[in-house]
C-alpha positions, 0 to 999 in steps of 0.5 A, a space after each residue: 500499499 502506498 503510504 498515506 501519510 505525509 510531511 503534514 497528516 494526510 492529503 489529496 484531492 477530497 472525494 478522489 484520493 481522500 474519500 469519506 471511506 478513508 478518513 472514517 476508517 483513518 480515524 477508527 485506526 486512530 482512536 485503536 492505536 491510541 488507545 492501545 498506546 496508553 494515550 487513553 489511560 483507561 478512560 472514556 475518551 475525548 477528541 477535539 475536531 475541527 476543519 476550515 472552509 472548504 466544502 469538502 470539510 462538511 462530508 470529511 468532517 461527518 465522516 471522522 466524526 462518525 468513525 471516532 464515535 463507532 470507536 468509542 471516542 467522545 467527540 467535540 465538534 469546533 467547526 470552522 477553526 484554525 489548526 493551531 485553535 485546534 491543536 490548542 483546544 485539544 491541550 486546554 480541554 485535556 482531550 486524548 486527540 484532535 483531528 483538524 481536516 484541511 490542506 492548508 495553502 493548497 487550492 480547493 479541491 485538495 483536502 487533508 486530515 491531521 492527527 493531534 496526540 494528548 497536548 495538542 502535539 503533532 504524532 510522532 512518525 512511528 504513531 502515524 506508521 501504526 495508524 496506517 498499519 491498522 487501517 491496512 489491516 482493517 481494509 484487508 478484511 480485518 474487523 474491528 471491535 466495535 462498541 455498542 450500547 452506552 460503549 459508543 461515543 457521544 457528539 456535541 458541538 463546542 461552540 466556547 472554542 471560539 472564544 477560548 482559543 480567541 482570549 488564550 491569543 489575548 491573554 499571552 500578548 505582551 501589550 495592546 495594540 492601540 493605535 495601530 491600523 492593521 489590514 488582514 488577509 484572511 485566504 478565506 479561510 479558518 481564521 476569517 472570523 478568529 483573527 479580526 477579532 483577536 486583532 480588534 480585542 487587542 485593541 487594532 483598527 482592523 481592516 480586513 480583505 479575505 474575510 467572507 469564506 463560502 466554501 469554494 474560495 479558499 486561497 482563490 487568488 489572496 493570503 500568504 501564497 497571494 500577497 498582491 491585494 494586502 499590499 495594495 490594501 495596506 497602502 489604500 487604508 494607510 496601515 501601519 502594517 499587513 498579516 496574510 494567513 493561509 487557509 488553516 491558518 498556520 502561517 504568517 507573512 506580512 507586509 510593511 506600510 510601504 507594501 513591501 513584503 516582510 518573510 517568515 526569516 523576518 519575522 523571526 528575527 524581529 520575534 528573536 530580538 524581542 523575545 530576548 529582551 524579556 528573557 523568553 528566548 531560551 538559550 539565546 537561540 532561534 531555530 531556522 531550516 537550511 532554506 532560511 536566507 543567508 542574510 538572516 544567519 548573518 544578522 543573527 550573527 551580528 546580533 549574537 543570537 545562535 541560529 540552529 538549521 533544520 531540514 527543510 519541513 515545520 515538523 523538523 523544526 518543531 522536533 528540534 525545539 522540543 528536543 533541546 528546549 528552544 523557544 522559538 523557530 519556524 521558517 521562510 515560508 511563515 511557519 513560526 513556533 512560539 512553544 511558549 504559547 503554542 504546539 504548533 506554528 500559528 499565524 495569528 498568535 505570530 501576526 499579534 506578536 509581531 503587531 504588538 512589537 511594531 506598538 512598544 517600540 514605535 517603530 515603523 515594521 520596515 524599521 524592525 525587518 531591516 535587521 537583516 537584509 534579505 539577500 538574493 536567492 535563486 531557486 532552480 528545479 532541474 527535473 528527470 535526474 537521478 537524485 539519489 547521486 547528489 552526494 555522491 557525484 565528484 563532479 557535482 562536488 567539485 563544482 559546489 566548491 568551486 561555485 563557494 570559492 567564488 561566492 566566498 562568505 556573502 554567498 550560499 549554495 545548497 542543493 536538495 533531492 526533492 522529496 516527492 519529485 525526481 528532481 534535484 533543487 539548486 539554490 543560490 545566494 549571492 549579495 548580488 543577484 546576476 552573480 546569484 542567477 549566473 552561479 545557480 545556472 551553472 550548477 543546474 548545467 552540471 546537475 543535468 550532466 552529472 546525474 541526468 
């Protein structure tokens, strides 16, 4: 059987790859595996279930709820809320697991299922593998153990989840946002109600765009993957800054008052220095990935902040943070994890913290983000090559060494095999964009000749 779980749950085209039958079966399997793993500790289990506004989320939610209840799990349906809200509520309510239905920044036809363990933490690979194994055994004919009578799970709506989550966000803010005008692009997604409410309660003058989800328009030309509308709106309304989320609001990108993008690396730089001032940056360290801009690394070195870099993916950032006790980490794409207040990337929390820093300092976002200079970064995907030989090709190793000598200390080369496609990604950073393009082009040609 083809592996179902990817780097962020199970995802695919709804009603084609991700069917109601699959959603129901995985939910039953998750209930059985977590019970066997001792998560339920002998008591009647409870699950928190939420979703983003996609039309397909309606029938997939019904399937997940049916699967969990049929396995003896009581279900709290929290409705349309961000992924980090489901994670937070799973922990805050003492639930045994959480389930979020979302395909994040993917287009509307896609959807996904993400499971959270007790405390609101993402499942370890070992638990995902066991869930998949149990589901596969059932699909091959092994019957489920089914409770009857009073043993079946009960289902109820938990409408208090919205206010509980917003109150949590406001409660962890270091200061209010009075005097700030903020434009919020909600991507017609899961934060369309939560984020404007949180910013308004914190004192900001809020303008919203992309906050009218109809089940079909999620991520459609708006949100963190399409910043054009937000840039224009910030300038039009004379706002201090703009915040953009993706469909499930675990990401945050920003726009300064002049309409310029502020990416995840810059947000991390601003928050790292803010947290250090209040002794919140544990071990004086921030966690990024190997794709973090070199300008971010140089800025942190200059400011005396340690940078730990992991493989690409917010799950690897989170693993490093939890293992070593770090408080802040994230990706250039806008996944920012503030571990003292969230168990996963939280776009609304990140946006609030960024705005709070602007309000507290009286400095514009452009000035704050100016702590780092984004070096030009060129990425070329080289398809149809043997990506398994990236590390062993002597020709490629020599070419990379030549490129690194040419770039010196103000440039960087990264060759990364794709995790899902037969291609190699060539990334080059340099102080000069023309030099970055030239070096990347030459390396791409070597990849083709050496690995083709």
